[in-house]
C-alpha positions as CSV (number, residue, x, y, z in Angstrom):
1,M,0.0,0.0,0.0
2,P,1.6,3.4,-1.0
3,A,2.5,5.8,1.9
4,P,0.3,8.9,2.3
5,R,1.7,12.0,0.7
6,A,3.0,14.8,2.8
7,P,1.2,18.1,2.5
8,K,2.7,20.5,-0.1
9,R,4.8,23.3,1.4
10,A,3.2,25.7,-1.0
11,A,-0.2,25.1,0.6
12,A,1.3,25.6,4.1
13,R,2.8,28.9,3.0
14,T,-0.4,30.2,1.6
15,A,-2.1,29.7,4.9
16,Q,0.4,32.1,6.6
17,P,-0.8,35.7,7.2
18,R,0.6,38.2,4.7
19,R,3.4,40.4,6.0
20,T,1.8,43.6,4.5
21,G,-0.2,45.4,7.1
22,L,1.3,43.7,10.1
23,R,3.2,46.8,11.2
24,P,2.0,50.4,11.3
25,P,3.6,52.7,8.8
26,T,6.8,54.3,9.9
27,I,6.8,58.0,10.5
28,N,10.1,59.6,9.9
29,A,11.6,61.8,12.6
30,G,10.6,65.4,12.1
31,H,7.2,64.6,10.6
32,A,3.8,65.1,12.1
33,A,2.3,62.0,13.8
34,P,-0.6,60.3,12.1
35,E,-4.1,61.3,12.9
36,T,-2.9,64.7,14.1
37,V,-4.3,65.9,17.4
38,N,-6.7,68.9,17.4
39,I,-4.0,71.5,18.0
40,A,-6.5,74.4,17.7
41,E,-8.5,73.0,20.6
42,V,-5.3,72.3,22.6
43,V,-4.2,76.0,22.2
44,R,-7.7,77.2,23.0
45,R,-7.8,75.3,26.3
46,L,-4.3,76.2,27.3
47,R,-4.9,79.9,26.7
48,R,-8.1,79.7,28.8
49,T,-6.2,78.1,31.7
50,A,-2.8,80.0,31.4
51,P,-3.8,83.1,33.5
52,A,-3.8,80.8,36.6
53,W,-0.2,79.7,36.1
54,N,3.0,81.3,37.2
55,P,4.3,83.4,34.2
56,T,7.7,82.6,32.6
57,A,10.6,85.0,33.2
58,I,10.5,86.1,29.6
59,A,6.7,86.8,29.8
60,A,7.2,88.8,32.9
61,L,9.9,90.9,31.2
62,T,7.9,91.5,28.0
63,A,4.9,92.5,30.1
64,R,7.0,95.6,30.8
65,T,8.9,96.0,27.6
66,S,9.5,94.2,24.3
67,D,12.8,95.9,23.6
68,P,14.7,93.4,21.4
69,F,18.0,94.0,23.2
70,R,16.5,93.2,26.6
71,V,14.8,90.2,25.2
72,L,18.0,89.0,23.6
73,I,20.1,89.4,26.8
74,A,17.3,87.9,29.0
75,C,17.3,84.8,26.7
76,I,21.0,84.4,27.1
77,L,20.6,84.6,30.9
78,S,17.8,82.1,30.8
79,L,19.8,79.3,29.2
80,R,20.3,76.4,31.7
81,T,18.8,78.6,34.4
82,Q,15.5,78.5,36.3
83,D,13.1,81.3,35.7
84,T,13.1,82.2,39.4
85,T,16.8,83.1,39.0
86,T,16.6,84.6,35.5
87,G,14.1,87.3,36.2
88,P,15.9,88.9,39.2
89,A,19.3,88.6,37.5
90,A,17.9,90.4,34.3
91,A,16.4,93.1,36.4
92,R,19.7,93.8,38.2
93,L,21.7,93.8,35.0
94,F,19.2,96.1,33.1
95,A,19.3,98.5,36.1
96,L,23.0,99.0,35.2
97,A,22.9,98.8,31.4
98,D,20.1,98.3,28.9
99,T,21.8,99.2,25.6
100,P,24.8,97.7,23.9
101,E,26.8,100.8,24.3
102,V,26.3,101.1,28.0
103,M,26.8,97.3,28.5
104,L,30.3,97.5,27.0
105,R,31.2,100.0,29.7
106,L,30.8,97.2,32.3
107,S,33.7,94.8,32.9
108,P,33.1,91.1,32.5
109,A,33.6,90.8,36.3
110,R,31.0,93.4,37.0
111,I,28.5,91.7,34.8
112,A,29.3,88.3,36.3
113,R,28.8,89.6,39.8
114,T,25.5,91.2,38.8
115,I,23.9,88.2,37.1
116,Y,25.1,85.6,39.7
117,P,23.8,82.9,40.3
118,V,22.6,82.2,36.8
119,G,24.1,79.1,35.2
120,F,27.6,79.7,33.7
121,Y,27.5,83.3,34.8
122,R,31.1,84.0,34.0
123,T,30.8,82.7,30.5
124,K,27.5,84.5,29.9
125,A,29.1,87.8,31.1
126,R,31.7,87.5,28.3
127,V,29.0,86.5,25.8
128,I,26.9,89.5,26.7
129,R,29.9,91.8,26.1
130,D,30.7,90.1,22.8
131,I,27.1,90.4,21.6
132,S,27.1,94.1,22.5
133,R,30.3,94.7,20.7
134,D,29.0,92.8,17.5
135,L,25.8,94.8,17.6
136,L,27.7,98.1,17.6
137,A,30.3,97.0,15.1
138,H,28.1,95.3,12.5
139,H,24.4,96.3,13.1
140,G,24.5,99.9,14.1
141,G,23.8,99.1,17.7
142,R,20.5,97.5,16.9
143,V,19.4,93.9,17.3
144,P,18.6,92.4,13.8
145,D,15.1,91.0,13.2
146,D,16.3,88.2,11.0
147,I,17.0,84.7,12.4
148,E,20.0,84.1,10.1
149,Q,21.6,87.4,11.2
150,L,20.9,86.7,14.8
151,L,22.7,83.3,14.5
152,T,25.9,85.1,13.6
153,L,26.0,86.6,17.1
154,K,28.1,84.7,19.7
155,G,26.1,82.5,22.0
156,V,22.9,82.8,20.0
157,G,21.3,79.5,18.8
158,R,18.0,78.8,17.1
159,K,16.0,78.9,20.3
160,T,17.2,82.4,21.2
161,A,17.0,83.7,17.7
162,N,13.4,82.6,17.3
163,L,12.4,84.0,20.6
164,V,13.9,87.4,19.8
165,V,12.2,87.5,16.5
166,T,8.8,86.6,17.9
167,I,8.8,88.4,21.2
168,G,11.1,91.3,20.3
169,F,9.7,92.0,16.9
170,G,6.3,90.3,16.7
171,K,7.4,88.3,13.6
172,P,6.5,84.7,13.0
173,G,8.9,82.1,14.4
174,I,8.9,79.0,16.4
175,C,11.1,78.9,19.5
176,V,11.6,75.3,20.6
177,D,13.1,74.6,24.0
178,T,13.0,71.5,26.1
179,H,9.3,72.1,27.1
180,V,8.1,72.7,23.6
181,H,10.0,69.6,22.3
182,R,8.7,67.4,25.1
183,I,5.1,68.5,25.1
184,S,4.7,68.5,21.3
185,N,5.8,64.9,21.3
186,R,3.9,63.9,24.4
187,L,0.7,65.3,22.9
188,G,1.4,63.1,19.8
189,Y,1.4,66.2,17.6
190,V,4.9,65.5,16.3
191,R,7.3,62.5,16.5
192,T,10.8,63.9,16.7
193,R,14.1,63.2,18.4
194,T,15.6,66.7,18.9
195,P,14.4,70.3,19.4
196,E,15.8,71.2,15.9
197,E,13.6,68.4,14.3
198,T,10.7,69.6,16.4
199,E,11.1,73.2,15.1
200,M,11.0,72.0,11.5
201,A,8.1,69.7,12.1
202,L,6.1,72.5,13.8
203,R,6.9,74.9,10.9
204,A,5.4,72.3,8.6
205,T,2.3,71.5,10.6
206,L,1.4,74.2,13.2
207,P,-0.9,76.9,11.8
208,R,1.0,80.1,11.5
209,R,-1.4,82.1,13.7
210,Y,-0.1,80.1,16.7
211,W,3.6,80.5,16.1
212,I,4.4,83.7,18.1
213,G,2.8,82.6,21.4
214,F,3.4,78.9,21.2
215,N,6.7,78.9,23.1
216,D,5.5,80.9,26.1
217,L,2.2,78.9,26.3
218,L,3.9,75.5,26.3
219,V,6.8,76.6,28.6
220,S,4.3,77.9,31.2
221,F,2.2,74.7,30.7
222,G,5.3,72.6,31.1
223,Q,6.5,74.4,34.3
224,N,3.1,74.3,36.0
225,V,1.2,71.2,34.7
226,C,3.0,69.1,32.1
227,T,6.2,68.6,34.0
228,P,9.0,66.3,32.7
229,L,8.5,63.7,35.4
230,S,5.1,62.6,36.8
231,P,3.0,65.3,35.0
232,H,-0.3,66.5,36.6
233,C,-2.5,64.6,34.2
234,S,-5.5,64.6,36.6
235,T,-5.8,68.4,36.4
236,C,-4.6,68.9,32.9
237,P,-6.9,71.0,30.7
238,V,-6.0,69.0,27.6
239,R,-5.9,65.5,29.0
240,V,-8.7,64.2,26.7
241,L,-6.8,65.5,23.7
242,C,-3.4,64.1,24.7
243,R,-1.9,60.7,23.8
244,R,0.4,60.8,26.7
245,V,3.3,59.5,24.6
246,G,6.1,58.3,26.9
247,V,4.2,59.0,30.1
248,T,4.6,56.1,32.6
249,T,3.6,57.8,35.9
250,S,1.4,60.8,36.5
251,R,-0.4,62.7,39.2
């Protein structure tokens, strides 16, 4: 009696699920996430709640003046420094000098003593003098209103340049710091790896009408509610709109 035939391999293969569709489409870094969140509603809710939060140091400064030089120097002071330190340090410095010409009359040591204890205060004192010198030598003592020109100044990166353009001149720009980068990804609005990628993704997806105030809104939100560790999700005004990407613990 002949032995029974083994089932054909081809038949077994056809029973296997097809590989297409098994994995979600890959979203390249720097692109908006799929099924974009309702950013208009996010901004509306944050704006409605923001008056109850502690203002940022830059917001407190610009409530009194939007002078581009003050905004620029305050931004330099704020780098790697908490707002509770930045605000008083900026006030002390501007009481001594609030123009490039007057700032150059101060020695690096005098500036350093005045702005202490901001982070890297000695380095920032030298940078502030270098910026003042460059403004007088190459820009007629005026802060340029163009991001590319601002980037030629010592110590000025894209974050500072965008903030000066938006706050100091009221021109469209997107300032991305650690809060904006973190929250934009946590919401699920973008999927990026660095602040630079987040800026480019937001420029491509965020409606232009939100650009100027987006940084201050998200920084204040990040300091008061959407903190880096254990955010206050239970009291968050946008919790129903947020995908909570990367959130493992919350309050």
